[in-house]
C-alpha positions as CSV (number, residue, x, y, z in Angstrom):
1,N,0.0,0.0,0.0
2,N,1.2,3.5,-0.8
3,L,1.4,5.7,2.3
4,T,1.3,9.0,0.4
5,G,-2.5,9.2,0.3
6,K,-4.3,11.7,2.5
7,S,-7.5,9.7,3.1
8,V,-8.6,9.5,6.7
9,V,-9.9,6.0,6.1
10,G,-6.6,5.0,4.6
11,W,-4.7,6.2,7.6
12,A,-7.1,4.4,10.0
13,F,-6.6,1.2,8.1
14,V,-2.8,1.5,8.4
15,L,-3.0,2.1,12.1
16,V,-5.3,-0.8,12.7
17,N,-2.9,-3.0,10.8
18,V,0.0,-1.7,12.9
19,L,-1.8,-2.5,16.1
20,F,-2.6,-6.1,15.0
21,G,1.0,-6.4,13.9
22,V,2.2,-5.4,17.4
23,Y,0.1,-8.2,19.0
24,G,1.1,-10.8,16.5
25,T,4.8,-9.9,16.6
26,L,5.1,-9.9,20.3
27,R,3.3,-13.3,20.5
28,A,5.8,-14.7,18.0
29,V,8.7,-13.4,19.9
30,E,7.5,-14.9,23.2
31,G,7.0,-18.2,21.4
32,G,10.5,-18.2,20.0
33,A,9.3,-18.4,16.4
34,A,10.4,-16.6,13.3
35,V,9.3,-13.0,13.3
36,K,7.3,-11.1,10.7
37,V,7.8,-7.4,11.2
38,V,6.0,-4.7,9.3
39,V,8.2,-1.7,8.7
40,V,8.3,1.5,6.8
41,T,11.3,2.2,4.6
42,G,11.3,5.4,2.6
43,Q,7.7,5.8,1.4
44,R,6.7,2.1,1.2
45,N,4.9,-0.2,3.6
46,E,7.1,-3.3,3.4
47,A,6.6,-6.7,5.0
48,V,9.9,-8.4,5.8
49,R,10.1,-12.0,7.0
50,W,12.8,-12.5,9.5
51,E,13.9,-16.1,9.3
52,D,16.6,-16.1,12.0
53,N,15.7,-17.8,15.2
54,V,14.7,-15.4,17.9
55,E,16.9,-16.9,20.6
56,A,19.9,-17.1,18.4
57,I,19.9,-13.4,17.6
58,K,18.9,-12.3,21.1
59,I,15.8,-10.5,20.1
60,D,13.6,-9.4,23.0
61,A,10.0,-8.1,23.2
62,K,11.1,-4.6,24.1
63,W,13.3,-4.4,20.9
64,V,10.3,-5.3,18.8
65,Q,8.1,-2.8,20.7
66,D,10.6,-0.1,19.8
67,K,10.4,-1.2,16.2
68,V,6.7,-0.9,16.1
69,K,6.9,2.4,17.9
70,A,9.1,3.7,15.1
71,V,6.5,2.7,12.5
72,R,3.8,4.5,14.4
73,E,6.0,7.6,14.7
74,V,6.5,7.6,10.9
75,V,2.7,7.3,10.3
76,T,1.9,9.9,12.9
77,E,4.4,12.5,11.6
78,K,3.2,12.1,8.0
79,R,1.9,15.4,6.6
80,G,0.7,14.8,3.1
81,G,3.0,13.4,0.3
82,G,6.5,14.1,-0.8
83,S,9.3,14.1,1.7
84,G,7.2,14.5,4.8
85,F,8.5,11.5,6.7
86,K,10.0,12.1,10.1
87,E,13.8,11.3,9.9
88,L,14.5,8.3,12.1
89,D,17.6,6.3,13.0
90,P,17.8,3.6,10.4
91,K,18.3,0.9,13.0
92,L,14.7,1.7,14.2
93,V,13.2,1.6,10.7
94,D,14.7,-1.4,8.9
95,P,15.3,-4.7,10.8
96,N,17.5,-5.8,7.8
97,Y,19.9,-3.0,8.9
98,Y,21.3,-5.7,11.3
99,F,20.2,-9.1,10.1
100,N,19.7,-9.6,6.4
101,G,20.7,-12.6,4.3
102,E,22.0,-10.5,1.4
103,C,24.5,-7.6,1.1
104,K,22.9,-4.2,0.8
105,W,23.9,-0.6,0.3
106,F,22.3,2.0,2.7
107,S,22.4,5.4,1.1
108,T,22.9,8.4,3.3
109,F,23.0,12.2,3.0
110,D,26.3,12.6,4.8
111,C,29.5,10.6,5.1
112,T,28.5,8.3,8.0
113,P,26.9,4.9,8.1
114,Y,24.3,6.2,10.5
115,G,23.2,9.3,8.5
116,R,19.6,10.0,7.3
117,L,18.0,7.4,5.0
118,E,17.3,8.5,1.4
119,G,14.8,5.7,0.9
120,T,17.1,3.9,-1.5
121,T,18.3,0.4,-0.6
122,R,20.2,-1.4,-3.3
123,S,20.8,-5.1,-3.3
124,C,24.1,-7.0,-4.1
125,Q,24.0,-6.5,-7.9
126,D,22.5,-3.1,-8.1
127,P,25.0,-0.4,-9.2
128,I,25.8,2.2,-6.6
129,P,26.2,5.6,-8.4
130,A,29.4,7.5,-8.4
131,T,29.8,10.1,-5.6
132,S,27.2,8.3,-3.5
133,S,27.4,8.3,0.3
134,G,26.5,5.3,2.4
135,I,27.5,2.0,3.9
136,C,27.6,-1.5,2.5
137,Q,26.3,-4.4,4.6
138,C,27.6,-7.8,3.6
139,R,26.1,-11.2,3.8
140,D,27.8,-12.1,7.1
141,G,26.3,-9.1,8.8
142,K,29.5,-7.0,8.9
143,L,29.5,-3.4,7.9
144,F,32.2,-2.4,5.5
145,G,33.1,1.2,4.9
146,K,32.3,2.7,1.5
147,A,31.0,6.0,2.9
148,C,31.6,8.9,0.5
149,Q,31.8,6.8,-2.6
150,S,33.6,9.2,-4.8
151,S,34.9,7.2,-7.8
152,D,34.0,8.3,-11.3
153,T,32.2,5.0,-12.1
154,S,29.5,3.1,-10.3
155,V,30.3,0.0,-8.1
156,L,28.4,-3.0,-7.0
157,C,27.8,-3.7,-3.3
158,S,28.9,-7.4,-4.0
159,Q,32.2,-6.1,-5.3
160,I,32.8,-4.2,-2.1
161,C,32.1,-7.2,0.1
162,E,34.2,-9.5,-2.0
163,A,37.2,-7.1,-1.8
164,Q,37.3,-7.4,2.0
165,T,39.2,-10.2,3.6
166,T,38.7,-9.2,7.2
167,D,36.8,-6.8,9.4
168,Y,38.5,-5.4,12.5
169,F,35.1,-4.2,14.0
170,P,33.1,-7.4,14.6
171,T,29.4,-6.9,15.3
172,A,27.9,-7.7,18.6
173,R,26.4,-10.9,17.2
174,T,29.7,-12.1,15.9
175,L,31.2,-11.8,19.4
176,L,28.4,-13.9,21.1
177,K,30.5,-17.0,20.4
178,Y,32.8,-15.8,23.2
179,N,29.8,-15.7,25.6
180,T,29.8,-19.3,26.9
181,A,29.7,-21.1,30.2
182,V,33.5,-21.7,29.9
183,K,35.4,-19.6,32.5
184,L,39.1,-19.0,32.3
185,A,41.5,-18.3,35.2
186,G,40.8,-14.6,35.0
187,V,40.6,-11.8,37.5
188,I,39.6,-8.2,37.7
189,A,42.1,-5.9,39.4
190,S,42.4,-2.3,40.5
191,F,45.1,-0.3,42.1
192,T,43.5,2.4,44.2
193,T,43.4,4.1,47.6
194,T,40.8,4.2,50.3
195,K,40.2,7.9,49.7
196,R,38.7,6.9,46.3
197,Y,36.2,4.6,47.8
198,S,33.0,6.1,46.3
199,R,34.5,6.2,42.8
200,L,35.7,2.6,43.1
201,C,32.3,1.3,44.2
202,R,30.7,3.1,41.3
203,A,33.1,1.6,38.8
204,L,32.7,-1.9,40.3
205,S,28.9,-1.6,40.2
206,S,29.2,-0.8,36.5
207,V,31.4,-3.8,35.9
208,K,29.0,-6.1,37.8
209,T,25.9,-4.8,36.0
210,H,27.3,-4.8,32.5
211,F,29.7,-7.7,32.6
212,N,30.4,-9.7,35.8
213,K,27.0,-10.4,37.4
214,A,26.7,-13.8,35.7
215,R,30.4,-14.6,35.2
216,R,31.5,-13.8,38.7
217,Y,35.2,-13.3,38.1
218,P,37.0,-12.5,41.4
219,L,38.4,-9.1,42.2
220,V,41.8,-8.1,43.6
221,I,42.2,-4.6,45.1
222,V,45.7,-3.4,45.6
223,H,46.7,-0.5,47.9
224,E,49.8,1.4,48.7
225,P,51.8,0.0,51.7
226,H,50.8,3.0,54.0
227,D,47.1,2.7,53.1
228,H,44.9,0.7,55.5
229,F,41.6,-1.2,54.8
230,T,38.8,-0.8,57.3
231,E,36.1,-3.4,57.7
232,S,33.4,-1.0,56.4
233,Y,35.5,-0.3,53.3
234,K,35.9,-4.1,52.7
235,R,32.1,-4.6,53.0
236,G,31.3,-1.8,50.7
237,V,33.7,-2.9,48.0
238,S,32.5,-6.5,48.3
239,N,28.9,-5.5,47.9
240,A,29.6,-3.4,44.9
241,H,31.5,-6.2,43.2
242,G,29.2,-9.0,44.1
243,A,31.8,-11.8,44.0
244,Q,35.0,-12.9,45.7
245,V,37.3,-10.0,46.6
246,T,40.9,-10.1,47.8
247,F,42.4,-7.0,49.4
248,V,46.2,-6.8,49.0
249,T,48.6,-4.3,50.5
250,A,51.5,-3.8,48.1
251,N,54.6,-5.6,49.1
252,P,57.0,-2.9,50.4
253,R,59.9,-4.6,48.7
254,L,58.2,-4.3,45.3
255,Y,56.9,-0.8,46.0
256,A,60.0,0.8,47.4
257,I,62.1,3.3,45.5
258,P,65.0,1.3,43.9
259,K,68.4,1.6,45.7
260,G,70.0,2.9,42.5
261,V,67.8,6.0,42.3
262,N,69.6,9.1,43.6
263,I,66.8,11.0,45.5
264,S,68.8,14.2,45.3
265,R,68.2,14.2,41.5
266,V,64.4,13.8,41.8
267,V,62.9,17.2,41.0
268,L,59.3,17.8,42.3
269,Y,57.4,20.9,41.3
270,K,53.9,22.0,40.5
271,H,53.1,22.4,36.8
272,K,50.2,24.5,35.5
273,S,49.0,21.9,33.0
274,I,50.7,18.5,33.9
275,P,49.3,16.9,37.0
276,N,51.3,15.1,39.6
277,M,54.7,16.7,38.7
278,D,55.1,17.4,42.4
279,S,54.2,13.9,43.6
280,L,56.8,11.3,44.6
281,P,54.0,8.7,45.4
282,Y,52.7,9.1,41.9
283,R,56.1,8.1,40.5
284,Q,56.3,5.2,42.9
285,A,52.9,3.9,41.9
286,A,53.6,4.3,38.2
287,R,56.7,2.1,38.4
288,Y,54.9,-0.4,40.6
289,I,51.8,-0.8,38.4
290,T,53.9,-1.0,35.2
291,G,56.2,-3.7,36.2
292,M,56.1,-4.8,39.8
293,M,52.4,-5.3,40.8
294,Y,52.0,-8.6,38.9
295,Q,54.8,-10.1,40.9
296,E,52.5,-10.1,43.9
297,T,51.7,-13.7,44.9
298,V,48.0,-13.2,44.6
299,F,48.3,-13.1,40.8
300,E,50.2,-16.4,40.5
301,Q,46.9,-18.4,40.2
302,F,45.6,-16.3,37.2
303,D,46.2,-16.4,33.5
304,Y,44.3,-13.3,32.5
305,V,43.8,-9.9,34.2
306,M,41.3,-7.1,33.5
307,L,42.8,-4.0,35.0
308,I,40.3,-1.1,35.6
309,E,40.7,2.3,37.1
310,D,38.2,3.6,39.7
311,S,37.2,6.4,37.2
312,M,36.0,3.9,34.6
313,L,32.4,2.9,33.7
314,F,31.0,0.4,31.2
315,L,28.3,2.3,29.3
316,C,26.3,-0.8,28.2
317,E,26.4,-4.6,28.3
318,V,29.6,-6.4,27.4
319,A,27.9,-9.3,25.7
320,F,31.0,-11.5,25.4
321,D,33.9,-12.5,27.6
322,P,37.1,-10.6,26.7
323,F,39.2,-13.3,28.3
324,L,37.7,-16.0,26.1
325,L,38.2,-13.8,23.0
326,M,41.9,-13.2,23.9
327,H,42.5,-16.9,24.5
328,A,40.8,-18.0,21.3
329,E,42.4,-15.3,19.1
330,N,45.9,-15.6,20.7
331,K,45.9,-12.0,21.9
332,T,48.1,-10.8,24.8
333,V,47.1,-7.2,25.4
334,G,43.6,-5.6,24.9
335,F,42.5,-2.0,25.1
336,S,39.5,0.1,24.2
337,M,40.9,3.7,23.8
338,M,44.1,5.5,22.8
339,Y,44.9,9.1,23.4
340,H,47.8,11.5,24.0
341,D,49.9,11.7,27.2
342,F,52.2,14.5,28.3
343,T,55.4,13.9,26.4
344,T,57.1,16.9,28.0
345,A,57.0,15.1,31.3
346,M,59.0,12.2,29.9
347,P,61.6,13.5,27.4
348,S,63.9,10.5,27.5
349,I,61.5,7.6,27.4
350,D,61.6,7.2,23.7
351,D,65.4,6.9,23.7
352,R,65.3,4.3,26.4
353,I,62.7,2.1,24.8
354,A,64.4,2.4,21.4
355,E,67.7,1.2,23.0
356,A,65.9,-1.8,24.5
357,F,63.9,-2.6,21.4
358,D,64.9,-6.1,20.3
359,P,62.2,-7.8,18.1
360,K,61.9,-11.5,18.8
361,E,59.1,-12.3,16.4
362,G,59.1,-11.4,12.7
363,S,60.6,-8.1,11.5
364,I,60.6,-4.6,12.8
365,D,57.6,-3.9,10.4
366,D,55.5,-6.3,12.4
367,Y,55.7,-4.1,15.5
368,H,53.8,-0.9,16.3
369,L,56.6,0.8,18.3
370,P,58.1,2.5,15.2
371,Y,54.8,4.3,14.5
372,L,54.9,5.7,18.1
373,L,58.5,6.9,17.8
374,Q,58.4,8.6,14.4
375,G,59.9,12.0,15.1
376,G,60.1,11.3,18.8
377,F,57.5,9.8,21.1
378,S,54.0,10.8,19.8
379,G,52.5,10.5,23.3
380,C,49.9,8.0,22.1
381,I,49.1,5.5,24.9
382,F,46.6,2.8,25.6
383,A,44.0,4.3,27.9
384,P,44.5,2.8,31.4
385,S,40.8,2.9,32.4
386,F,40.2,-0.6,31.0
387,M,42.8,-3.0,29.7
388,T,43.1,-6.8,29.6
389,F,46.4,-8.8,29.7
390,S,47.6,-12.3,29.5
391,M,49.8,-12.9,32.5
392,S,52.2,-14.7,30.2
393,F,53.3,-11.2,29.1
394,F,54.5,-10.2,32.5
395,R,56.1,-13.6,33.1
396,S,58.1,-13.5,29.9
397,P,61.9,-13.0,29.8
398,S,61.4,-10.2,27.2
399,F,59.2,-8.2,29.6
400,S,61.6,-8.7,32.5
401,A,64.6,-7.6,30.5
402,T,63.0,-4.6,28.8
403,F,61.3,-3.4,32.0
404,D,64.6,-3.8,34.0
405,Y,66.4,-1.7,31.4
406,L,63.8,1.1,31.7
407,D,63.9,0.8,35.5
408,R,67.7,1.1,35.7
409,S,67.6,4.4,33.8
410,G,65.6,6.0,36.7
411,G,63.2,7.7,34.4
412,F,60.2,6.8,36.6
413,F,61.7,9.2,39.2
414,Y,64.1,11.6,37.5
415,E,61.3,12.4,35.0
416,R,57.5,11.7,35.4
417,W,56.9,8.6,33.3
418,S,53.3,7.6,33.5
419,R,52.5,4.0,33.8
420,S,50.3,4.1,30.7
421,A,53.1,5.5,28.6
422,A,55.6,3.0,29.9
423,F,53.3,0.1,29.5
424,T,52.3,1.1,26.0
425,L,55.9,1.3,24.9
426,L,56.7,-2.0,26.6
427,A,53.8,-3.8,24.9
428,T,54.4,-2.4,21.5
429,S,58.1,-3.1,21.6
430,I,57.8,-6.7,22.9
431,L,54.6,-7.9,21.2
432,P,54.0,-7.9,17.4
433,S,50.9,-5.9,16.4
434,N,48.9,-9.0,15.8
435,R,49.1,-9.8,19.5
436,L,47.4,-6.5,20.4
437,Y,43.6,-6.3,20.4
438,Y,41.4,-3.2,20.1
439,F,38.1,-3.8,21.9
440,E,36.1,-1.5,19.6
441,S,32.9,-3.3,20.6
442,I,33.1,-2.4,24.3
443,A,31.5,0.9,25.4
444,V,33.6,2.4,28.2
445,S,34.3,5.8,29.7
446,N,36.7,7.4,32.1
447,A,37.1,10.9,33.5
448,D,38.5,12.3,30.2
449,A,36.9,10.4,27.4
450,Y,34.5,7.7,26.3
451,H,34.2,5.1,23.6
452,V,30.9,4.0,21.9
453,P,31.1,1.1,19.5
454,N,30.5,1.6,15.8
455,D,27.9,-1.2,15.7
456,P,24.7,0.4,17.0
457,Y,23.3,-3.0,18.1
458,S,26.0,-3.2,20.8
459,C,24.3,-0.5,22.9
460,R,20.8,-0.7,21.5
461,N,19.1,-0.8,24.9
462,E,21.2,1.8,26.7
463,P,21.4,5.6,26.5
464,V,25.0,6.4,25.4
465,P,26.6,9.6,24.3
466,P,26.7,10.4,20.6
467,R,29.8,9.1,18.8
468,N,30.6,12.5,17.4
469,S,30.4,14.5,20.7
470,P,33.4,16.1,22.4
471,G,35.3,13.5,24.4
472,S,34.4,10.6,22.0
473,N,37.3,8.3,21.3
474,D,37.0,5.8,18.5
475,W,39.1,4.6,15.5
476,R,39.1,8.1,14.1
477,H,41.3,9.4,16.9
478,P,44.8,10.3,15.5
479,C,46.4,7.7,17.8
480,L,44.3,4.9,16.3
481,Q,44.6,6.2,12.7
482,N,48.2,5.0,12.7
483,F,47.6,1.9,14.9
484,A,49.2,-0.8,12.8
485,P,46.5,-3.5,13.0
486,L,43.9,-1.0,11.7
487,A,46.0,0.8,9.1
488,D,45.3,-1.5,6.2
489,L,41.9,-2.7,7.1
490,A,38.5,-1.5,5.9
491,K,36.8,0.7,8.5
492,P,33.3,2.2,8.7
493,G,32.8,5.7,7.3
494,S,34.2,8.6,9.2
């Protein structure tokens, strides 16, 4: 039926059909059957049969209700013919935006895969005109970047899909295979102080709600030697985490300033734009977290660590287990954001890591460190708010030798080396780039930035900040534009 008519009877007929569709659709979802959803695309009333099993693709009744609500909004906002449709997010209009059996091109007005629909959806063999703007969705459900198609000749969506050999941004559905009952010897860890109790509890509640409630990975809280746990502190942290918690005071031997450091050469002063330049405890903690903390006996029983800061929050559900992914994909270090650190606070760190750089696997081109040191240290670091590690990294002879070399230089104390910068340079000098993993599909924030996945299905049920707002950190950040594992791969439109 054409929706451009102005007949009151016609509109009433449409609304009645929508209401019956709501009832039938929700009954089908509750029964676990295949779903038939009536949607509006462009100016057409289109019936789409959804053959995927409801349980397999994690559809819930609320999601279908949102779909029907979108249809009703389109009908309600219609004012005559022409281009009077209310502009809606495409993920609320077309269920095939996520789950279609064929590759399709979604045309947009601007150069982003989530721009406004033009009402033109082309199939695999339909030519996409030159200078078009949009995104191509391939048969396996992955989104491949062809935004701002600017060639002089048309191209087929099937050609775009066939040209891609890999996709660094797997969709939320793709990662569900890492959401199983299998549980590895993993642990969540945080180095903090009792003064940051409220922030820590908020972070732990976020981790429990969005990731750990069912998985119940244990938690290790590490404090400075002079800090003391109270019973009320322990109860509050344990309640926020909801699983086993171990409280550890840093071993004074591991935490102490090394004997080779000449304290008279340590210069402490306040800086107008660089925090903690006047703090000796900051420098001790940076050294300890970078290379000493994982020598604590409590970590001997674990194979994987998720290190979080007390300023972090998960913004929506983490629908898979990062430990299982790292184990299955042979990854050693995982991170979700990169941004710039204060290079003026650590002027010699690039020289020291370059001196220690000794590639053990492959050639120099297989490592990301050279990208970070072009023209001096770029300052690009793995954001410390959320990271995952295989403990094999810290137990390796390469890590011990490289960290010891940095440590003997005294840079943690004579300068202000941050633990994030030191760790980033250690990881990128010891591990080939294919052992590093960018958790693009995890939505996370800290005090300075936030990351929202490119796949809108990942956070479909949670209010998250727009991807283009100030503070957003995704693959378009300058630090990630040159990140070796992403450099040669297809990415969604910018």
